N, C-alpha and C positions, 0 to 999 in steps of 0.2 A: 504494500500500500504506500502511495506517495501523497502526502498532504503537507500542510504547513509545519506540523510538528516534526515529521520525519526530515523535512528540509532544514529545520533548526538544530535538532539534537539527535537525529537519527533514531536508533532503537534504544537509546539510553533511558534508564528509569531512576536514576539517582536524584538526590536533592538538588544538585546543581542544574540538572536538566529541567526539573520542575520549576526551579527559580527562573530559568531563562524563559520557559513557556509563560509563567505568570507575568513577568515583566513585559513580554510582547503583548499579552492580552490587555494589560493595563494601558500600555502605550496606544494600542489601537482604540480602546474605549475613550481615552482622553482625546485622541485625534478626532474621533467622530463628534465628541462634545464640542471641541474647539471649532470644528467645521460648521456645526449647527449654529453655534453662537455667532460665528463670523457671518454666516449667511443672514441670520436675523438682524444683526447690527447693520450689515451692508444694505438690507432692504429698507431700513428706516433712516439711515444717515444720508443726508444730501451731500452734494459736492461742496457746498459752503461749509457744512459741518466738518467734513474731512479737512478742509483748509484751516478752519479755526482750531481743530485738534492739533494739526501739525504745527501751527504757529504757537500754540500754547506750550507744547513740549519744547520747541526751540527757544521760546522766551525764558522758560525756567532754566534750561541748561545754560544758555548764554548769560542770563541775568545773574545767577548764583556763581557761575564760574568766574565772571569778570567783575562782579560786584556792582552791577548796573541796576539800581533800584527801579528806574522807570521801566526797564524791560521786564523786571519781576512783576511789576504792577500789571503789565499787559498779560503776563501768564495767568495771574490770579483773576483778571477780568475774563479771560477765556474759560477758566475753570467755573466761574459763576454762571456764564452762559451755558456751559455744558450741563451743570446741575439743573438749571431752569428748563432746559430742553428735555432732560430725563424725567423731571416731574410732570411735564406736559404729556408724556406718554403713559403715565400711570393710570390704571383703570381701563374700563371698557365701556362702550356705548350701550345704553339700555334700549335704544330705539330699534324698531323693526321697520325697514324701509322697503317700499314697493313702488313699481312704476307700471302704469297702464297707458295704452295707446287707444283712444276711442276709435280712430280710423287709421288703418294701415295704407289706404290708398286715397289720395286726394288729387284734385286737378290744380293746375297752376293758378295761383291767386286765391284759392279757397283757404279759409282759416283752418289751422291744425294746431294741436297742442298736445303736450305730454303731461299727464297728471302724476305727480310725485307725492306719495303718502308716507308720513312718518308716524308710527304708533308707539306709544309707551305702555307696554303691558305690565310694568312693575308698579310698586307702591310708592316709589320715590320719584320726584321730578327729575327730568333729564337735564343735561348740561347743553348749552348752545353748541350746535354742530354745523359744519359747512359740508355740503354735498357737492360733488362735481358731476355734471351731466354732459357728456359729449353729444352734440347735435350736429351731424354732418362734419364739416371741417372746423367748427367752433366748439368752445367749451363754456358752459353756463355754470356759474356758481350759485347754488341754492342754499340760502341761509335758513337754517331751522332754529327757531328760538327755543326757549325752555318749554317743554311739553309736560303738562300736568300728568299725574298718575292716571293711567287708563285713558289718556287723552289722545287726540289725533290732530296732526297738522297737515294740511293739504296745500300744495303749491302747484300751480299750473304754469308750464313753461311753453311759450309759443314756438312752433317749428316754422322756419322760413320756407315759404312755398313760391318764392318769386321766380325760380327757375325749375324746370323739370329735372328729374334725376332720381336716384336711389340714395336716400339719406340713412346713415347708420345712427341710431339713437341709443345711447347707453354704452356701457353699463353704468348704473348709478354707483358712485364710489363715495364712501365716507372718508373724510380726511381729518386727521388729528396732527397738528403741527405746533411747534413753538412760535412765539411772535417773531423771532429773528429768521426762522427758516432753516435751522440746523438739522432738524429731524422732521420726518414726515412718515406717517403710517396710514396706509389705505386699506379699506375694507369694502369689498364688492358685495352689494346687496342684490341688485336686479341685473339680469342678463341683457345682452344687446338685442335690439329689435330694429326693424327697418320700416321706413315710411317711403312709399313709392309715389312720387309726384308725377302724375300723368300730364301729357301736353293738353293744352286747351283745344277743345273741338267745338264744331258748330253743327247743329242739327240740319241734316240734308234729307228732305223728303225722298222716299224711294221713287216717286214718280218724276223727280226733278232731273234724273240722269238723262232720260229721253233717248240716250244712245244704246240702252241695254235691250238686247233682243233675247227672248227666251220662249219656252213652250207654253207659258201661262198667258200669252196674248200678244206679245210683240213679234211682229214679223219683219223680215228684211225686204229690201227691194230686189234681191236676187231671186230669179225664177228657177224652179226645179220641176222635174216631171213627176215627183212623188213626195208629198209632204202632207201637212194638215190644213194649212190655210189655202182655200181654193181661190184662184185668180181669174182664169178665163179658159176658153177653148181655142185651139188653133188647128190648122190643117196638119194632117199626118205627114211626117217626113221619114225617109228611110232611116232605120236605126231606132225609132221610137218603140217603146214597150207596147205591144198590142193590148196589154191589160189596162192601159190608160185611155183606150178609145171610148169616147162618149157616144153611145149608140143613138140616143135621141137626136142629138145634133147631126149625126151622120145621116139619119133618116130624113131630116128636114133639108139638108143641103145637098145630099146625094154624093158627098165626098167624105172620106174618113176624117173625123175630127178627134183630137186627143185633149185630155185635161191638162191644164198647166197650173202649178201651185206656186205660192210664195214660200221661199225657203225660210224655215224657222230654225233657231239654234238655241241650245242651252247656254245662258249667259255665263261667261267666264271673265271676270274682271281681273286685271293686273294693275297694281299700283307699285310703281318703281320710284323710289326716293333717291335722289342724288346726294351723296355724302362727301364728295370731293370738295376740299376747301377752295379750289380754284373756280368752283361754280357759284360761289356766294361772295358777296362783298363784305358782309359782317355777320356777327352772331345772330342779330335780330332777324336777319333775312332767313337764316337757316331755321330758327325757331318757328317762323311763319310757315316754312315749307313742311316741317315736321307736323305742325298742327293741321295743315291741309291734307297731308297724306293720311294722318290718323283719322280725320273726319271721313274721308272717302272709304278707308278700309273698314272702319267700324260700322258705317251705314250699310255696306255690302254684307257684312257678317250678320247684322241684325235682320236684313232682308232674306237671309237664308241662301244667298247666292254663292256660287263657287268663286272664291277670290284668292289671289296670290299677291302677297306683299313682299317685296324684295328690296334689299340694299346691296351695294357692292361689298365684297370681302376686302379687308385691308391687306395690302402688301407689306410683308415684314420689312423692317428698316434696312436691313443689310441683304435683302434678296437680290439675286442676279437678274431676275426677270419678273414682270408683274404677274400677280395671281389672277387668273381668269376664272373667277367663281363668284357666286352670289350667295347671300345669306337670306334665307326665307324666314320671315317672322311668323310666329304661330297665329293662326286665324281660327282657332277652335271656338273661342268666345271673344266678345269685344274687350273684356277685362284683360285676358291674356295678351291680346294684341297691344293694348295700351301699356301694359307692363313692359313689353319688349320695346316700344317706342320711347319709354322713359330712359332707356340706356343707349339709344342711338346717338352717336356723336360724329363730328367731322373727322375726316382722315386726310393726311397729307398725301399718301400714295394709295390710290384706288382707281378703279376703272371709270372712264368718263361715261356720260349718259348714252352715247351711241353704242358703246360696247355692252353696257347693261341691257339695252334694248335688244341687241343681237343675241345675247345669252338667254334672256327670258323668252324671246320669240322662238328660239330653237328648242328650249326645254319644256315650256308650258304648251300643252295641247289644247286646241279649241278655244283660243282667245277670241273674245267678242269685242272688248274695249280695253285699251291700255291707257293708263294715266301716267304721264311722266312729270314728276314734281321736281322742279329745279329752281335755281336762283337766277337773278337778273344778269349774272355774268355769262350765261349761256346764250349765244346768239341764235338767230333764226336758221342759219345754215347748219349748225350742229343739231338743232331740233329736227330739221327736215331729213338729215342723214339718219337720225335715230328712228324716225317714222318709217323710212324705207327698210329698216332691219326687221320689221314685223311681217308676217305673212299677208298676202293680198286679202282684202276684205275686212281687216281689223281696223276698227275706228281708234285713231290715236289722238289723244288730247294732252297737250302740254300745258301744265299749270306753272306759270312763271311767277315767282314770289318776289315782289319788290315793295317793301314797306312804304306806306303813304303814297303809293303811285295811283294814278287814275285808272280804274278798271277798264279794260278793253278786251275785245275779242277779234282775232284775225283768223281768217279761213284761207288756207292754201291747199294745194293738191295733196289729199290724203292726210291732212293734219289740221287740227284746230288748236290755236294758241290762245290761252286765257291768261291774262295778266291781272293779278290781284294785289291790292295794296293793304287790305285788311282781311281777316279771316272771314268776315261776313260777306265779303265780295264773292267768295266761292259759291255760296248758295245762290246769289243773284245771277252769277255768270252761268251756272248750270240751268237755272230757270230759263234764261234767254236762249241757251242752246237747245233746250227741249222745245221751246216755242218755235224756234227757227226750223 
């Protein structure tokens, strides 16, 4: 057998061997104790505390060695500060602290808050305590006064919702520290939670799209020999299906006549949001584009239509070539889609709108209408190029977002360009397109 004992004393059983083993055991126990004390002290002593401790030791050594009374006074002052700091850590908090989030999902601009509750279940009043609550990138100090026995103190902390995103809230941490800041002890009470700030959306009636064609009543202008919506009859031509012959019209005219139908399709909407920073002039323009894309996507999901929402994948910083791929956002429910939009951001290296259109036109089957949501930095030639990347028969609508711009609509071959300056302009622009 080979273990620590055999490595130390071999197979000896004498008093000397037992003494060696005992000394090693005591040494290891003392080492573990010292390590634990060191870790506990290091967890509460701040950088300023270690600096004051080092200066105190140096002041005593130098002051007594060379007889410098002023330096000795500095050492005793450091000692007094150390004693005060140690007294500040004595005792433990009697409070039980909790944190609740009434809403985990809010829209941009909606009020949101975190409720911090401090309860005192003991028979003695608590001492004033300071709690720290991280909210996003900020840190909020929550001052808890003296709580009476079996009392409760409630504090509501507002959550900033001026920008969309995912905010980490918590954990709630109790802090005990001395007035100078030499020591600091933290106690975590509540775990971290998240608040998802959705982009602002506008209600778009399902009839306002006007461009959607499906089996529930919207027919296209394309004619086909077999479908649901009857259009007219025409003369028989070689190659027509004999089953489409309309015999009553044939008997009246004396020539074979066949039925002709309007082609109907199941609507498949595509919403492609540009995320390249070269396509936008500022952050406000991109936020308007995100809100417009979210409004279109959530309206289609609520209508039960087949919808695909995509953004370009980001190319890694040191990649040798661009990544030709798209990221599809979940469209199971409007909430899931808005959750995904809350994390969408601009990228320095990603595909332009024309390449995004090419990839989605290649991969998504049966597209009826495609919405390209971009910024004002994208010109009309780039939008026309993107429209040509979709299959023939797809209605392409480019939504150009330019804050505070006058809304306008331009119709070119195979493309409709809607310029919006405010989010509400999107609803009006789609109404006008439907009427046209």
